[in-house]
Backbone as a chain_set.jsonl record, in Angstrom:
{"seq": "MQMKGSIRQRWGKLTGDDLEIVAGSKDKLVDRIQGRYGMAKEDAEAQFDDWCRTVRIPESRSQRAGTT", "coords": {"N": [[97.802, 76.593, 107.766], [97.322, 80.064, 108.478], [98.913, 82.047, 107.356], [99.906, 81.041, 104.907], [97.437, 80.693, 103.617], [96.582, 83.341, 103.321], [98.54, 84.281, 101.631], [98.156, 82.641, 99.468], [95.738, 83.518, 98.694], [96.162, 86.168, 98.044], [98.092, 85.857, 95.933], [97.225, 83.968, 93.721], [98.413, 82.322, 91.846], [100.492, 81.15, 92.88], [101.512, 77.912, 94.023], [100.952, 75.191, 96.216], [103.398, 73.754, 96.387], [105.186, 75.653, 95.674], [104.966, 77.328, 98.014], [105.906, 75.613, 100.054], [108.531, 75.37, 99.149], [109.434, 78.028, 99.471], [109.146, 78.42, 102.291], [109.038, 80.398, 104.545], [110.917, 82.244, 103.513], [111.55, 85.54, 102.571], [112.805, 86.515, 100.437], [112.796, 84.286, 98.739], [110.065, 84.054, 98.346], [109.433, 86.45, 97.127], [110.919, 85.998, 94.765], [109.402, 83.796, 93.614], [107.028, 85.051, 93.172], [107.564, 86.973, 91.43], [108.412, 85.14, 89.314], [106.123, 83.746, 88.689], [104.243, 85.608, 88.031], [105.384, 87.163, 86.102], [106.746, 89.727, 86.376], [108.85, 92.604, 87.251], [111.53, 92.376, 89.603], [111.395, 94.421, 91.547], [108.928, 95.336, 91.332], [107.583, 92.927, 92.385], [108.636, 92.821, 94.917], [107.569, 95.278, 96.08], [104.7, 94.727, 95.964], [104.858, 92.425, 97.815], [105.684, 93.836, 100.187], [103.459, 95.809, 100.458], [101.493, 93.679, 100.97], [102.438, 92.74, 103.376], [101.928, 95.02, 105.131], [99.301, 94.927, 105.263], [98.527, 92.422, 106.202], [97.594, 90.443, 109.04], [99.573, 89.47, 111.765], [99.439, 86.605, 113.774], [99.109, 86.987, 117.28], [100.57, 85.139, 118.963], [102.649, 84.202, 117.111], [104.048, 86.69, 116.707], [105.036, 87.158, 119.192], [106.875, 85.049, 119.556], [108.491, 85.73, 117.714], [109.892, 87.755, 118.961], [108.744, 90.342, 118.941], [106.398, 92.887, 119.831]], "CA": [[98.416, 77.824, 108.474], [96.697, 81.243, 108.029], [99.725, 82.952, 106.361], [99.669, 80.359, 103.621], [96.172, 80.946, 102.914], [96.566, 84.75, 102.959], [99.424, 84.393, 100.488], [97.437, 82.082, 98.133], [94.578, 84.408, 98.21], [96.621, 87.365, 97.352], [98.881, 85.545, 94.679], [96.623, 82.638, 93.456], [99.081, 81.402, 90.871], [101.414, 80.248, 93.605], [101.03, 76.609, 94.246], [101.416, 74.538, 97.455], [104.717, 73.499, 96.219], [105.889, 77.029, 95.791], [105.061, 77.751, 99.385], [106.876, 74.677, 100.556], [110.006, 75.862, 98.753], [109.569, 79.387, 100.23], [109.457, 78.043, 103.7], [109.199, 81.452, 105.322], [112.042, 83.282, 103.196], [110.92, 86.695, 101.775], [113.567, 86.515, 99.004], [112.284, 83.217, 97.815], [108.667, 84.368, 98.099], [109.508, 87.464, 96.009], [111.221, 85.371, 93.398], [108.35, 83.025, 93.194], [105.872, 86.006, 92.809], [108.296, 87.497, 90.088], [108.442, 84.262, 88.237], [104.719, 83.297, 88.381], [103.428, 86.762, 87.283], [106.258, 87.814, 84.993], [107.059, 90.977, 86.808], [110.066, 92.899, 87.774], [111.748, 92.081, 91.013], [111.016, 95.537, 92.316], [107.343, 95.151, 91.554], [107.27, 91.914, 93.325], [109.033, 93.371, 96.379], [106.519, 96.297, 96.294], [103.653, 93.832, 96.213], [105.093, 91.873, 99.062], [105.712, 94.897, 101.339], [102.151, 96.201, 100.626], [100.803, 92.663, 101.704], [102.921, 92.693, 104.812], [101.185, 96.173, 105.719], [97.814, 94.685, 105.476], [98.249, 91.177, 106.934], [97.797, 90.501, 110.52], [100.23, 88.249, 112.251], [98.72, 86.195, 115.104], [99.753, 87.407, 118.506], [101.714, 84.047, 119.463], [103.706, 84.258, 116.301], [104.642, 87.862, 116.909], [105.794, 87.024, 120.504], [108.012, 84.143, 119.312], [109.702, 86.574, 116.837], [110.466, 88.852, 119.747], [108.177, 91.674, 118.636], [105.213, 93.208, 120.556]], "C": [[97.679, 79.103, 107.772], [97.636, 82.155, 107.144], [99.774, 82.373, 105.023], [98.418, 80.66, 102.849], [96.175, 82.391, 102.609], [97.35, 84.999, 101.641], [98.803, 83.786, 99.136], [96.363, 82.816, 97.823], [95.013, 85.639, 97.521], [97.456, 87.0, 95.981], [98.512, 84.024, 94.366], [97.342, 81.794, 92.465], [100.256, 80.62, 91.616], [100.783, 78.889, 94.019], [101.486, 76.267, 95.724], [102.811, 74.143, 97.437], [105.522, 74.662, 96.382], [106.034, 77.318, 97.22], [105.776, 76.962, 100.169], [108.327, 75.075, 100.381], [110.304, 77.108, 99.3], [109.986, 79.207, 101.555], [109.961, 79.228, 104.593], [110.303, 82.547, 104.848], [111.321, 84.219, 102.398], [111.489, 86.742, 100.399], [113.124, 85.53, 98.235], [110.84, 83.431, 97.509], [108.569, 85.36, 96.989], [109.893, 86.908, 94.753], [110.165, 84.569, 92.858], [107.175, 84.002, 92.642], [106.304, 86.582, 91.38], [108.134, 86.619, 89.016], [106.998, 83.806, 87.846], [103.878, 84.308, 87.632], [104.243, 87.56, 86.287], [106.502, 89.272, 85.289], [108.486, 91.352, 87.157], [110.278, 92.637, 89.103], [111.351, 93.211, 91.986], [109.594, 95.631, 92.538], [106.87, 94.185, 92.478], [107.596, 92.199, 94.87], [107.993, 94.314, 96.912], [105.21, 95.48, 96.804], [103.686, 93.176, 97.486], [104.993, 92.743, 100.302], [104.256, 95.439, 101.497], [101.251, 95.11, 101.32], [101.142, 92.638, 103.115], [102.275, 93.776, 105.737], [99.929, 95.77, 106.225], [97.438, 93.37, 106.14], [98.329, 91.262, 108.303], [98.536, 89.331, 110.969], [99.743, 87.88, 113.688], [99.698, 86.554, 116.349], [100.945, 86.457, 118.865], [102.892, 84.085, 118.417], [104.614, 85.49, 116.378], [105.505, 87.778, 118.196], [107.067, 86.216, 120.329], [109.056, 84.985, 118.489], [110.295, 87.576, 117.615], [109.892, 90.238, 119.505], [106.967, 91.814, 119.482], [104.163, 93.84, 119.84]], "O": [[97.49, 79.091, 106.555], [97.158, 82.919, 106.305], [99.694, 83.109, 104.04], [98.391, 80.844, 101.632], [95.711, 82.673, 101.504], [96.95, 85.737, 100.741], [98.909, 84.287, 98.016], [95.981, 82.799, 96.653], [94.39, 86.12, 96.575], [97.467, 87.797, 95.043], [99.231, 83.064, 94.644], [96.949, 80.651, 92.235], [100.862, 79.673, 91.115], [99.593, 78.828, 94.327], [102.283, 76.979, 96.335], [103.427, 74.197, 98.502], [106.473, 74.676, 97.163], [107.159, 77.548, 97.664], [106.373, 77.529, 101.084], [109.157, 75.104, 101.29], [111.474, 77.309, 99.626], [111.017, 79.72, 101.991], [111.001, 79.175, 105.25], [110.592, 83.525, 105.537], [110.509, 83.805, 101.571], [110.823, 86.962, 99.388], [113.01, 85.757, 97.03], [110.401, 83.002, 96.443], [107.79, 85.21, 96.048], [109.316, 87.246, 93.719], [109.981, 84.617, 91.642], [106.472, 83.64, 91.698], [105.559, 86.641, 90.402], [107.788, 87.03, 87.909], [106.772, 83.512, 86.673], [103.013, 84.014, 86.806], [103.766, 88.54, 85.716], [106.443, 90.036, 84.326], [109.295, 90.445, 87.35], [109.299, 92.642, 89.85], [111.009, 92.939, 93.137], [109.071, 95.922, 93.614], [105.952, 94.414, 93.264], [106.9, 91.841, 95.82], [107.566, 94.187, 98.06], [104.777, 95.617, 97.948], [102.727, 93.27, 98.252], [104.329, 92.427, 101.29], [103.824, 95.528, 102.646], [100.382, 95.452, 102.122], [100.276, 92.531, 103.984], [102.084, 93.541, 106.93], [99.474, 96.104, 107.319], [96.306, 93.157, 106.576], [99.08, 92.094, 108.813], [98.169, 88.219, 110.589], [99.663, 88.697, 114.606], [100.917, 86.387, 116.305], [102.091, 86.873, 119.036], [104.046, 84.002, 118.838], [105.818, 85.377, 116.144], [106.615, 88.31, 118.22], [108.142, 86.562, 120.82], [110.275, 84.886, 118.629], [111.163, 88.286, 117.108], [110.536, 91.228, 119.854], [106.484, 90.752, 119.875], [103.117, 94.14, 120.415]]}, "num_chains": 1, "name": "protein.A"}
């Protein structure tokens, strides 16, 4: 999946197991980023939000989510 690859590219310390545990949950992903990189939760959330602004969600996924 492209999203997992993009996440792994941005946060290389995250493992495949981490991404399986996260399973699409923002809060779980932020917790994993925080833990792997030893940063404050606010910093992990800021990094995640910055990443979200730069990543491109495939059209088929955004339509399923009800966005345009």
